[in-house]
C-alpha angles and dihedrals in degrees: 000000000000093000095059095042096046106036088116088060094255117163115255090219094258103069096268114117123184091218093052093045093051091043088062086065098233115204120257122224122216146149117029102323121202119237089257091053091049091049092049091049091051091050094050093045092048091054091050092048089052094049090050092046089236119191115233093242091061099046097085096047090048093047091050089062087063097055115104139180114340094005090053090049089053089052093049091051091049092047091050090059090060130074112272112283095010097101092065089053093053112128117248090239092054091045089054092049091051094047091048091049088054099045105026099070119182088244091055092050092047090052091049089047090053092045091052092047090052099037112135128170092232109146094346119113115246089254092052090048092050092048092048092047094048094046092053092044091057090063106034104035091148090074093065105017100167131059091242092052090048091053091047094048091047092048092047088063088064096049094085090056092046093049092048090053094055 
């Protein structure tokens, strides 16, 4: 595993050093994360991998060091279903698929879909509305697949406010 071999900060031969990666203070993921929290974690970790010039084969072992509590238990169960030593060789892409399968339940996505369909600015600030809209869009892009449909859906959330002001 990269962590054990590189705790002294030694280079892994491909520019990715455990010490440098951990010095960037990557976020941990724990508990029962929502799909949005998982997506945000992926995004942050990807940026850190890029800044450390991390080789694909080391991404999963490094990411595993950031799993805590229930998420770590999920990983241990998954690793135990694989031949000894294979889990640490898992591709980053496959790791992401497995984590999404665990934490992006159909029920979660249906709820997010419904929330997006019914999203209205209401009493939210513009910033709160934008953040809510963007978080939901990350997960259910199929609802508004084109830029024009995104703009229309976003604008429709303001219509209630505009009509109330008239």
